[in-house]
N, C-alpha and C positions, 0 to 999 in steps of 0.2 A: 504494500500500500503505499503511495507516495504521500509526502509531507502535506498535511491539510494546512488550508489558508487561515490567515488570520481573520477573525470575524469582524464583520463591520456592520453595526446596527441600521446602518442607513439602507441596507438591501431588503430586509424585511420590514413589513409594516404591518400593524395590527396583532392580534391575539392570536395563541397556538389554537387552533380549531379543532385538531384530529390528533388521536395518538391511535398508532397502527401497530400491530403483532403479526409476525409471521408464524404460522402453525402448521403442524404436521396433519392434523385433522379438523377440519372447521366444525363437525358437529359436536366433537368432544370438546372444543375450545366453547363452544356456544354453550353448551351444558354447564361447564364450569362457570360462565359469566351468570348464567341464569340461576345457579346457586348463590350467587351473591345479590340477586334480586334485581339484575342489570338487564334490562330487555325492554320490549320484545325486539327481537332481531329480524332484519330483513337482509335476505340472501340473493345472490346471484351465482349460479353455478355454471362450472366449466365455460367460462368466457375467455375466448382469445383476445389477448392485448396485442392487436394488430397495429402495425406501425411503429412498434417501440424500439428503441435503440439502447443498447445495454453495452456500455464501455466503447462507444464508437461503432458497434457491429450491430446489424438488424438483428431483433430477437422478438418472438412472438410467444410467449409463455401463455399457457392456458390456466387460468386461475379459478378459484372460486372464493366469493367475498362474501362478509357478513357485515352489517352496519347496524350500530344502535346508538343511543345518546346516554350519557350519564349528566343529567344537568344540561348545561349547554354545550359540554364536551362530546364530540363525536368519537366513537371508538369503532375501528375497522379490524377485521381478521382477514388474512390473507392467508389461503391454501394453494400452492403451486402443484399441479399435476404435471408428471413427467419431469424430464432431465433438459429441458431447454435454459440455455444460460440466461440468467436474469438476477437482479438485485435480491430476489427472494432466494433463489437456488443458492447464491454465493453464501447468504446468511445461513441457509439451513446447512449447508457443506461445512461450514465453519463450526459448526455444533449448535446453532442458535435455533431456539424455538421458544417465542414469545416476543417481549417488546422489541421494536424495530424502528419506528420512526414517530417523529413530530411531525405535524403538517400546518402549514398556513395556507390561507386561500387568498387571492389577489384578484380584484377586478380588472387589472391591467397586467395580463401575464408577460406581454412583450417588454413593457417597462421594467419589471422585475427582472426579467431575463438578462435586460442589459445592464441592469445594477450588478446582478450576481456576476456577468462575465467580467466586468470592469473591476470588480473586486477579486477575481481569480478563483471563483467557486467552481470546482469540477463538475459537471454534470455526469453522473455515473448511470443513469437510468432516464428516460424521457419516452414520452409519446402523447397520444390523443385519444384514448378510447372512448367512443361514444359521443363525441363532441365536445369533450373535455380535455384540455392540455395540462399536461403535470411533467415536472422534473423532481429527480432525486439528487440530492447533493451529499458529500461527504465533506463534513464539517469537524468540529471539535467534539471528540468522543465523550467528553466530560458531560456534554449536553444531549447527545443522541448518537445513535449508529449512523441514522440518516436523517436529512431535513428533506421534508417534502414540500413542493409548493405546487398548489392545485389552481387551476383557472375557475374563479368565481364567475359564474354564468347564470342564466336562469335555470338550467337543469340542475346544476349543483347547489345553488340556493332553494330550489324546490325540494330536494332531496333533504337537505338541512333542515327545512322547516317541517318537512312530513316526520322526520325522526324525532325531532324536539317535541313534536305535539304527541306523536304516538307514545313516546315515553313517558311523557308528562300524565297522559289519559290512560295508560295501560293499570289494569287492575293486578298485574303480577301473576295472573295464571292463564287467561284467555289468549290463545294462538300465539305461543311464545316465541315461534319461529315461521316467518313469513316469505314468499317469495316476491322479488321485485319484477320479475319477468313472467 
């Protein structure tokens, strides 16, 4: 791993909006979170991350993901299927299972990416699944293994609002796992 850049607070703006976990088994991880009373969970199964780039090379991993909120904080669980090179596979191959990334959302993705490039932040994984662009950076490991930036658009804001409402209204029992597709 190369030397990580000095963090520059002028690159990111706003609050941390999501905590992401890479897991070996999505259903098992969801069950553990439900045991803490965190839910309901919304899933997308076997989704190809088309058009992604991992460390400069095309990469299209297939993942299953789950989303929920705990208060205003969104939680994402990611299970990669298969051995396609990706930031998730790299984490798992290094023995990782669990906490992986912090995510910020930005309405001006292009401007944030220009600031990140000017600050020397290395993009290690990026793409645009489903009309939303994202980029993962390796920064200061004292903060997070990975920092993710996601484009805040109508779709991501709609998902965030839906999750926050669903978790606030959930009775802790009914439909703990729901499909987004």
